[in-house]
DSSP file (Angstrom, degrees, kcal/mol; ACC not computed):
  #  RESIDUE AA STRUCTURE BP1 BP2  ACC     N-H-->O    O-->H-N    N-H-->O    O-->H-N    TCO  KAPPA ALPHA  PHI   PSI    X-CA   Y-CA   Z-CA
    1    1 A M     >        0   0    0      0, 0.0     4,-1.8     0, 0.0     5,-0.2   0.000 360.0 360.0 360.0 -45.4    0.2  -33.6   -6.7
    2    2 A K  H  >  +     0   0    0      1,-0.2     4,-1.9     2,-0.2     0, 0.0   0.895 360.0  53.6 -63.9 -39.4    0.7  -31.0   -9.5
    3    3 A N  H  4 S+     0   0    0      1,-0.2    -1,-0.2     2,-0.2     0, 0.0   0.861 109.5  48.6 -64.6 -34.8   -3.1  -30.3   -9.7
    4    4 A N  H  > S+     0   0    0      1,-0.2     4,-0.7     2,-0.1    -1,-0.2   0.837 111.0  50.3 -72.7 -32.9   -3.3  -29.6   -6.0
    5    5 A E  H  X S+     0   0    0     -4,-1.8     4,-1.7     1,-0.2     3,-0.2   0.858  99.0  65.5 -75.4 -35.5   -0.3  -27.3   -6.0
    6    6 A K  H  X S+     0   0    0     -4,-1.9     4,-2.5     1,-0.2     5,-0.2   0.917  96.2  51.8 -59.9 -50.2   -1.4  -25.1   -8.9
    7    7 A P  H  > S+     0   0    0      0, 0.0     4,-2.7     0, 0.0    -1,-0.2   0.874 108.4  53.5 -56.6 -37.2   -4.5  -23.4   -7.4
    8    8 A E  H  X S+     0   0    0     -4,-0.7     4,-2.2    -3,-0.2    -2,-0.2   0.938 110.4  46.0 -62.1 -46.2   -2.6  -22.4   -4.3
    9    9 A V  H  X S+     0   0    0     -4,-1.7     4,-2.6     1,-0.2    -1,-0.2   0.913 113.1  50.9 -62.2 -42.7    0.1  -20.6   -6.4
   10   10 A N  H  X S+     0   0    0     -4,-2.5     4,-2.6     1,-0.2    -2,-0.2   0.916 109.6  49.0 -62.6 -44.1   -2.7  -19.0   -8.5
   11   11 A S  H  X S+     0   0    0     -4,-2.7     4,-2.1     1,-0.2    -1,-0.2   0.903 112.6  48.4 -64.7 -39.6   -4.6  -17.7   -5.4
   12   12 A K  H  X S+     0   0    0     -4,-2.2     4,-2.4    -5,-0.2    -1,-0.2   0.919 111.6  50.4 -64.3 -42.5   -1.3  -16.3   -4.0
   13   13 A D  H  X S+     0   0    0     -4,-2.6     4,-2.8     1,-0.2    -2,-0.2   0.926 110.4  48.8 -61.4 -45.6   -0.5  -14.6   -7.3
   14   14 A T  H  X S+     0   0    0     -4,-2.6     4,-2.6     1,-0.2    -1,-0.2   0.898 111.3  49.5 -64.8 -39.7   -3.9  -13.0   -7.6
   15   15 A S  H  X S+     0   0    0     -4,-2.1     4,-2.3     2,-0.2    -1,-0.2   0.917 113.3  46.8 -65.5 -41.3   -3.8  -11.6   -4.1
   16   16 A N  H  X S+     0   0    0     -4,-2.4     4,-2.7     2,-0.2     5,-0.2   0.907 112.2  50.5 -64.7 -41.6   -0.3  -10.2   -4.7
   17   17 A V  H  X S+     0   0    0     -4,-2.8     4,-2.7     1,-0.2    -2,-0.2   0.919 110.1  50.2 -62.0 -43.5   -1.4   -8.7   -8.0
   18   18 A T  H  X S+     0   0    0     -4,-2.6     4,-2.4     2,-0.2    -2,-0.2   0.922 112.1  47.2 -61.8 -44.2   -4.4   -7.1   -6.3
   19   19 A K  H  X S+     0   0    0     -4,-2.3     4,-2.3     2,-0.2     5,-0.2   0.940 115.1  44.6 -62.6 -47.7   -2.2   -5.6   -3.6
   20   20 A S  H  X S+     0   0    0     -4,-2.7     4,-2.3     1,-0.2    -1,-0.2   0.875 112.4  53.9 -65.6 -36.0    0.3   -4.3   -6.1
   21   21 A Y  H  X S+     0   0    0     -4,-2.7     4,-2.4    -5,-0.2    -1,-0.2   0.922 109.6  46.9 -63.5 -45.1   -2.5   -3.0   -8.3
   22   22 A K  H  X S+     0   0    0     -4,-2.4     4,-2.3     2,-0.2    -2,-0.2   0.920 114.0  46.7 -63.8 -44.3   -4.1   -1.0   -5.5
   23   23 A S  H  X S+     0   0    0     -4,-2.3     4,-2.3     1,-0.2    -1,-0.2   0.875 111.0  53.7 -65.7 -35.7   -0.7    0.5   -4.4
   24   24 A H  H  X S+     0   0    0     -4,-2.3     4,-2.4     2,-0.2    -2,-0.2   0.920 108.8  48.3 -63.5 -44.2    0.0    1.3   -8.1
   25   25 A I  H  X S+     0   0    0     -4,-2.4     4,-2.7     2,-0.2    -2,-0.2   0.914 110.4  51.8 -62.6 -43.0   -3.3    3.1   -8.4
   26   26 A K  H  X S+     0   0    0     -4,-2.3     4,-2.5     1,-0.2    -2,-0.2   0.918 110.4  48.5 -59.4 -43.8   -2.6    5.0   -5.2
   27   27 A N  H  X S+     0   0    0     -4,-2.3     4,-2.6     2,-0.2    -1,-0.2   0.908 111.3  50.0 -63.3 -42.0    0.8    6.1   -6.5
   28   28 A I  H  X S+     0   0    0     -4,-2.4     4,-2.7     2,-0.2    -2,-0.2   0.929 112.0  47.6 -62.4 -45.1   -0.7    7.2   -9.8
   29   29 A L  H  X S+     0   0    0     -4,-2.7     4,-2.5     2,-0.2    -2,-0.2   0.905 111.8  50.4 -62.8 -41.6   -3.4    9.3   -8.0
   30   30 A R  H  X S+     0   0    0     -4,-2.5     4,-2.1     2,-0.2    -1,-0.2   0.922 112.5  46.6 -62.3 -44.5   -0.7   10.8   -5.8
   31   31 A N  H  X S+     0   0    0     -4,-2.6     4,-2.7     2,-0.2    -2,-0.2   0.896 111.1  52.3 -64.7 -40.2    1.4   11.7   -8.8
   32   32 A L  H  X S+     0   0    0     -4,-2.7     4,-2.9     2,-0.2     5,-0.2   0.923 109.1  49.7 -61.8 -44.6   -1.6   13.1  -10.6
   33   33 A K  H  X S+     0   0    0     -4,-2.5     4,-2.7     1,-0.2    -1,-0.2   0.920 111.9  48.4 -59.4 -43.9   -2.5   15.3   -7.6
   34   34 A R  H  X S+     0   0    0     -4,-2.1     4,-2.5     2,-0.2    -2,-0.2   0.920 113.2  47.2 -63.4 -44.1    1.1   16.6   -7.5
   35   35 A I  H  X S+     0   0    0     -4,-2.7     4,-3.0     2,-0.2     5,-0.2   0.921 113.3  48.4 -63.7 -44.3    1.1   17.3  -11.3
   36   36 A I  H  X S+     0   0    0     -4,-2.9     4,-2.9     2,-0.2     5,-0.2   0.918 112.1  49.2 -63.1 -43.5   -2.3   19.1  -11.1
   37   37 A N  H  X S+     0   0    0     -4,-2.7     4,-2.3    -5,-0.2    -2,-0.2   0.926 113.8  46.1 -60.9 -45.2   -1.1   21.2   -8.1
   38   38 A M  H  X S+     0   0    0     -4,-2.5     4,-2.7     2,-0.2    -2,-0.2   0.931 114.2  47.6 -63.3 -46.1    2.1   22.2   -9.9
   39   39 A A  H  X S+     0   0    0     -4,-3.0     4,-2.7     1,-0.2    -2,-0.2   0.915 113.1  48.4 -62.4 -44.0    0.3   23.0  -13.2
   40   40 A G  H  X S+     0   0    0     -4,-2.9     4,-2.5    -5,-0.2    -1,-0.2   0.898 111.8  49.9 -62.6 -40.9   -2.3   25.0  -11.3
   41   41 A C  H  X S+     0   0    0     -4,-2.3     4,-2.4    -5,-0.2    -2,-0.2   0.921 112.1  47.3 -63.6 -45.0    0.4   26.9   -9.4
   42   42 A V  H  X S+     0   0    0     -4,-2.7     4,-2.6     2,-0.2    -2,-0.2   0.913 112.2  50.0 -63.5 -43.0    2.3   27.6  -12.7
   43   43 A M  H  X S+     0   0    0     -4,-2.7     4,-2.6     2,-0.2    -2,-0.2   0.931 111.4  48.1 -63.0 -45.4   -0.9   28.8  -14.4
   44   44 A L  H  X S+     0   0    0     -4,-2.5     4,-2.8     1,-0.2     5,-0.3   0.917 112.3  49.5 -59.5 -43.5   -1.8   31.1  -11.5
   45   45 A F  H  X>S+     0   0    0     -4,-2.4     4,-2.9     1,-0.2     5,-0.7   0.903 111.5  48.6 -64.4 -41.2    1.7   32.5  -11.5
   46   46 A K  H  X5S+     0   0    0     -4,-2.6     4,-1.7     3,-0.2    -1,-0.2   0.915 114.0  46.4 -64.0 -43.0    1.6   33.1  -15.3
   47   47 A I  H  <5S+     0   0    0     -4,-2.6    -2,-0.2    -5,-0.2    -1,-0.2   0.929 120.5  37.8 -66.0 -44.9   -1.7   34.8  -15.0
   48   48 A I  H  <5S+     0   0    0     -4,-2.8    -2,-0.2    -5,-0.2    -3,-0.2   0.952 132.9  23.3 -73.8 -50.1   -0.7   37.0  -12.1
   49   49 A K  H  <5S-     0   0    0     -4,-2.9    -3,-0.2    -5,-0.3    -2,-0.2   0.743  89.1-138.5 -91.4 -25.5    2.9   37.8  -13.0
   50   50 A G     << +     0   0    0     -4,-1.7     2,-0.2    -5,-0.7    -4,-0.2   0.723  64.0 118.2  72.5  20.2    2.7   37.3  -16.7
   51   51 A S  S    S-     0   0    0     -6,-0.5    -1,-0.3     2,-0.1    -2,-0.1  -0.706  72.9-124.9-115.5 168.7    6.1   35.5  -16.6
   52   52 A K        +     0   0    0     -2,-0.2     2,-0.1    -3,-0.1    -6,-0.1   0.179  63.3 133.4 -97.3  16.7    7.2   32.0  -17.5
   53   53 A D        -     0   0    0      1,-0.1    -2,-0.1    -8,-0.1    -4,-0.1  -0.457  48.2-151.7 -68.1 138.4    8.8   31.4  -14.1
   54   54 A K        +     0   0    0     -2,-0.1     2,-0.2    -9,-0.1    -1,-0.1   0.287  60.1 107.8 -97.7  10.2    7.8   28.0  -12.6
   55   55 A K              0   0    0      1,-0.1    -2,-0.0   -13,-0.1   -10,-0.0  -0.619 360.0 360.0 -87.3 148.7    8.1   29.0   -9.0
   56   56 A C              0   0    0     -2,-0.2    -1,-0.1   -11,-0.0    -2,-0.0   0.473 360.0 360.0 -78.9 360.0    5.0   29.5   -6.9
């Protein structure tokens, strides 16, 4: 009985891990885009205005 139950649990775990892993990667990419956009905006503002203000 135990041998039959284990593979099912393992397959469910791997599918859940894969789903969470994909969503985790999407969140990381989204955060990276936001950080890059903010950094680029700050750099442009510093170059144009020459100030340390963080507003776009």
